[in-house]
C-alpha positions as CSV (number, residue, x, y, z in Angstrom):
1,X,0.0,0.0,0.0
2,X,1.6,3.2,-1.1
3,X,1.8,6.2,1.2
4,X,-0.6,9.0,0.5
5,X,0.7,12.5,0.9
6,X,-1.8,14.8,2.5
7,X,-2.2,18.6,3.0
8,X,-4.6,20.0,5.6
9,X,-6.4,23.3,5.3
10,X,-8.5,24.9,8.1
11,X,-8.6,28.4,9.5
12,X,-8.6,27.0,13.0
13,X,-5.2,25.7,14.3
14,X,-6.9,23.5,16.9
15,X,-8.9,21.8,14.1
16,X,-5.7,21.2,12.1
17,X,-4.0,19.7,15.2
18,X,-6.9,17.4,15.9
19,X,-7.1,16.2,12.3
20,X,-3.4,15.7,12.1
21,X,-3.4,13.6,15.3
22,X,-6.4,11.5,14.0
23,X,-4.6,10.8,10.8
24,X,-1.7,9.3,12.7
25,X,-3.9,6.4,13.4
26,X,-4.8,5.8,9.7
27,X,-2.3,3.6,7.9
28,X,-0.8,4.9,4.7
29,X,-1.2,8.6,5.2
30,X,1.6,11.2,5.7
31,X,0.7,14.8,6.5
32,X,3.3,16.8,4.5
33,X,1.9,20.3,5.0
34,X,-0.9,22.3,6.6
35,X,-2.1,25.9,6.7
36,X,-4.6,28.1,8.4
37,X,-4.6,30.6,5.5
38,X,-7.1,30.0,2.8
39,X,-5.3,32.5,0.6
40,X,-2.0,30.5,1.0
41,X,-3.7,27.1,0.5
42,X,-3.3,26.9,-3.3
43,X,0.4,27.8,-3.0
44,X,0.9,25.3,-0.2
45,X,-0.8,22.5,-2.1
46,X,1.2,23.4,-5.3
47,X,4.4,23.2,-3.4
48,X,3.7,20.0,-1.5
49,X,2.1,18.2,-4.5
50,X,-0.1,16.0,-2.3
51,X,-2.3,13.1,-3.3
52,X,-5.0,14.2,-0.9
53,X,-6.3,17.5,0.6
54,X,-8.4,17.8,3.7
55,X,-10.2,21.1,3.3
56,X,-12.5,23.2,5.4
57,X,-15.4,25.0,3.6
58,X,-16.1,28.2,5.4
59,X,-12.9,30.2,5.8
60,X,-12.0,33.9,5.7
61,X,-10.8,35.2,2.3
62,X,-11.6,32.2,0.2
63,X,-14.0,29.3,0.6
64,X,-13.0,25.7,0.2
65,X,-14.9,25.7,-3.1
66,X,-12.8,28.7,-4.3
67,X,-9.7,26.7,-3.6
68,X,-10.9,23.5,-5.3
69,X,-11.7,25.7,-8.4
70,X,-8.0,26.5,-8.7
71,X,-6.9,22.8,-8.4
72,X,-8.3,21.6,-11.7
73,X,-6.3,19.3,-14.0
74,X,-5.3,15.7,-14.3
75,X,-2.9,15.9,-11.4
76,X,-5.3,17.6,-9.0
77,X,-5.4,15.9,-5.6
78,X,-8.4,14.1,-4.2
79,X,-10.4,16.4,-1.9
80,X,-12.1,15.5,1.3
81,X,-14.1,18.4,2.9
82,X,-14.1,18.6,6.7
83,X,-16.6,21.1,8.0
84,X,-19.0,21.8,10.8
85,X,-21.9,22.4,8.3
86,X,-23.9,19.8,6.5
87,X,-25.7,22.2,4.0
88,X,-22.7,22.4,1.6
89,X,-22.8,18.7,0.8
90,X,-24.7,19.0,-2.5
91,X,-22.2,21.6,-3.7
92,X,-19.3,19.4,-2.6
93,X,-20.7,16.6,-4.7
94,X,-20.8,19.0,-7.7
95,X,-17.1,19.5,-7.5
96,X,-16.4,15.8,-7.3
97,X,-15.2,15.7,-3.7
98,X,-14.2,12.2,-2.6
99,X,-16.0,12.6,0.8
100,X,-17.6,15.1,3.1
101,X,-16.9,14.8,6.8
102,X,-18.7,16.6,9.7
103,X,-16.7,17.8,12.7
104,X,-16.0,16.3,15.1
105,X,-14.8,13.5,12.8
106,X,-15.2,9.9,14.0
107,X,-12.1,7.7,13.5
108,X,-14.1,5.2,11.5
109,X,-15.4,7.8,9.1
110,X,-11.9,9.3,8.7
111,X,-10.5,5.9,7.8
112,X,-13.3,5.2,5.4
113,X,-12.8,8.6,3.7
114,X,-9.1,7.8,3.2
115,X,-10.1,4.5,1.7
116,X,-12.4,6.2,-0.8
117,X,-9.7,8.6,-1.7
118,X,-7.3,5.8,-2.4
119,X,-9.9,4.1,-4.6
120,X,-10.5,7.4,-6.4
121,X,-6.8,7.9,-7.0
122,X,-6.3,4.3,-8.2
123,X,-9.3,4.6,-10.5
124,X,-7.9,7.8,-12.1
125,X,-4.5,6.1,-12.6
126,X,-6.1,3.5,-14.8
127,X,-8.4,5.9,-16.6
128,X,-11.6,5.3,-14.7
129,X,-13.7,8.5,-14.6
130,X,-16.2,9.1,-11.7
131,X,-19.6,10.2,-13.0
132,X,-21.9,12.2,-10.8
133,X,-24.8,9.9,-11.6
134,X,-22.9,7.0,-10.0
135,X,-23.5,8.3,-6.5
136,X,-25.4,10.7,-4.3
137,X,-24.6,12.6,-1.1
138,X,-27.0,11.5,1.7
139,X,-27.7,12.5,5.3
140,X,-27.3,9.6,7.7
141,X,-27.8,10.5,11.4
142,X,-25.1,13.3,12.0
143,X,-23.1,12.3,8.9
144,X,-23.2,13.2,5.3
145,X,-22.1,10.2,3.3
146,X,-21.6,9.3,-0.3
147,X,-23.9,6.4,-1.4
148,X,-23.0,4.6,-4.6
149,X,-25.9,3.8,-6.9
150,X,-24.6,0.2,-7.2
151,X,-25.4,-0.3,-3.4
152,X,-29.0,1.0,-3.6
153,X,-31.6,-1.7,-3.3
154,X,-34.7,0.5,-3.4
155,X,-35.7,4.2,-3.1
156,X,-38.6,5.6,-1.1
157,X,-40.1,9.1,-1.3
158,X,-40.1,10.9,2.1
159,X,-41.5,14.4,1.8
160,X,-38.9,16.7,0.2
161,X,-36.4,13.9,0.4
162,X,-35.9,10.4,-0.9
163,X,-34.6,7.6,1.3
164,X,-32.0,5.4,-0.4
165,X,-32.2,1.9,1.1
166,X,-28.9,-0.1,1.2
167,X,-27.6,-3.0,3.2
168,X,-25.8,-0.5,5.4
169,X,-28.9,1.5,6.1
170,X,-28.8,4.1,3.4
171,X,-29.6,7.8,3.9
172,X,-31.7,10.8,2.9
173,X,-31.1,12.8,-0.2
174,X,-32.8,16.2,-0.7
175,X,-34.4,15.5,-4.1
176,X,-37.8,14.6,-5.3
177,X,-38.3,11.0,-6.5
178,X,-38.9,12.2,-10.0
179,X,-35.7,14.2,-10.1
180,X,-33.7,11.3,-8.8
181,X,-35.4,8.8,-11.1
182,X,-34.2,10.9,-14.1
183,X,-30.6,10.2,-13.1
184,X,-31.0,6.4,-12.8
185,X,-30.4,3.8,-15.4
186,X,-33.9,2.5,-16.4
187,X,-32.5,-0.9,-17.2
188,X,-31.4,-1.3,-13.6
189,X,-34.3,0.3,-11.7
190,X,-38.1,0.5,-12.1
191,X,-40.9,2.5,-10.5
192,X,-43.2,0.2,-8.6
193,X,-45.3,2.9,-6.9
194,X,-45.7,6.6,-7.1
195,X,-43.5,6.8,-4.0
196,X,-41.1,3.9,-4.6
197,X,-38.4,2.6,-7.0
198,X,-36.7,-0.8,-6.9
199,X,-33.6,-2.4,-8.3
200,X,-35.0,-4.8,-10.9
201,X,-32.5,-7.7,-10.1
202,X,-33.4,-7.7,-6.4
203,X,-37.2,-8.2,-6.8
204,X,-37.8,-11.7,-5.6
205,X,-41.6,-11.9,-5.8
206,X,-45.1,-10.3,-5.4
207,X,-47.5,-10.9,-2.5
208,X,-50.8,-9.6,-1.4
209,X,-51.4,-8.4,2.2
210,X,-54.7,-9.4,3.9
211,X,-55.9,-5.9,3.1
212,X,-55.5,-6.7,-0.6
213,X,-52.6,-4.3,-1.1
214,X,-49.9,-5.6,-3.4
215,X,-46.2,-5.6,-2.3
216,X,-42.9,-6.4,-3.9
217,X,-40.7,-8.6,-1.8
218,X,-36.9,-8.0,-2.3
219,X,-34.1,-10.5,-1.8
220,X,-33.2,-8.6,1.4
221,X,-36.7,-9.3,2.8
222,X,-37.8,-5.7,2.5
223,X,-41.4,-5.2,1.4
224,X,-42.1,-2.4,-1.0
225,X,-45.7,-1.1,-1.8
226,X,-46.8,-1.7,-5.4
227,X,-49.2,0.8,-7.1
228,X,-52.1,-0.6,-9.0
229,X,-50.9,0.7,-12.4
230,X,-47.4,-0.8,-11.8
231,X,-48.5,-4.4,-11.0
232,X,-48.6,-5.6,-14.6
233,X,-45.1,-4.4,-15.3
234,X,-43.8,-6.2,-12.3
235,X,-45.5,-9.5,-13.2
236,X,-44.1,-9.3,-16.6
237,X,-40.6,-8.7,-15.2
238,X,-40.9,-11.7,-12.8
239,X,-42.1,-13.9,-15.6
240,X,-39.2,-12.9,-17.8
241,X,-36.7,-13.5,-14.9
242,X,-38.2,-16.9,-14.2
243,X,-38.3,-18.0,-17.8
């Protein structure tokens, strides 16, 4: 496992110290530089030539997004935002950040973020491009996590949000179901209800409740409501899968 060179940027020295100490417990990471000056950050990053940058969002002078905007190019480092605010997550996704950590950062989340950065860097090295439609930023408890589309089993409308269900619990994304559906591969997912979308390959069967309501049963055991106008499409899918 190659050593990842990291630069830390935060306008609070205490935050830098805490993050640096936390990274000492993560294998394969070497902190090569840090700065509390957002205006000096680009110069510091350019001089250190890191693989990875841990970057605060709200700082005097320049924001973390301003800094990322100056790091474009094939050799730009992977970026992990570390901030006290969760409402910048969608914007972070838009600049292709590897992860988005909320302070105080839990050791397990930090380790996972470094793992994602390593995967991102390895993928770039062999020419694999990350596409925005491959993942979504989601709220999970006090975390903002990146959920890969390949891990989503089904999707449920929840007011102004959608709930992405995964084996690890999933999370909430601030999008309407229709807006999210437009970003999905229709050969992999299908609408089964006005408030639910399922991964086609995980639908194991159909069943009626005593009330007469139809539900789709997934391989995970989850039960998803099926709308009356979607029942025929589901039966056709199951017949095709079985035959």
